[in-house]
C-alpha positions, -999 to +999 in steps of 0.1 A: +032+100-367+022+133-362-003+148-345-002+118-317+008+126-284+040+114-276+037+094-244+049+107-215+074+088-186+062+068-157+069+092-127+068+075-094+078+090-063+108+080-046+111+065-011+143+054-004+162+019-018+133-004-005+104+013-018+122+022-054+130-015-056+094-030-047+075+001-070+104-010-101+095-048-092+056-043-090+056-019-122+081-045-142+055-077-135+024-056-130+018-073-095+013-058-063+043-055-037+036-043-002+067-032+023+052-028+059+075-018+089+071-049+108+073-028+144+041-017+138+021-049+126+006-073+150+013-109+143+011-112+108-005-098+075-032-117+055-047-107+022-086-110+027-118-092+021-127-064+050-155-078+068-162-037+077-148-040+111-115-035+102-096+000+112-073+018+086-051+047+091-048+073+067-017+093+062-034+123+075-044+107+108-080+096+104-089+064+110-117+051+081-132+013+082-130-005+045-161-014+031-175-052+036-158-070+007-125-047-003-094-067-007-072-056+021-039-066+039-049-071+076-027-076+105-038-102+138-058-073+157-078-068+124-060-036+113-061-025+077-023-023+068-030-019+031-061-016+009-072-017-030-042-045-034-013-021-018-019+011-037-032+027-002-009+014+026-020+025+063-002+054+078+006+031+106+029+006+089+045+026+060+080+022+061+098+058+066+127+067+060+143+096+083+172+110+068 
């Protein structure tokens, strides 16, 4: 059909083999997939609504408090390891590949 824009390919940044696999599963099945550096997570991780008292470390090093009612991935110390169904992962527990 003339005049219609062509769809652009989905561009997802590469993050290493594990991150790439999780992104592919998330895209293929339309479900959120989170990967955490377990050495930086205290105890367990649970998906729950924030109370507003949790802390969240951004990738730039700033600390935020998720709003009460926001869906978060929280560890045993009340640190939000992920927000927004994993589309905002904490800089604290992000898996990093130092090559």
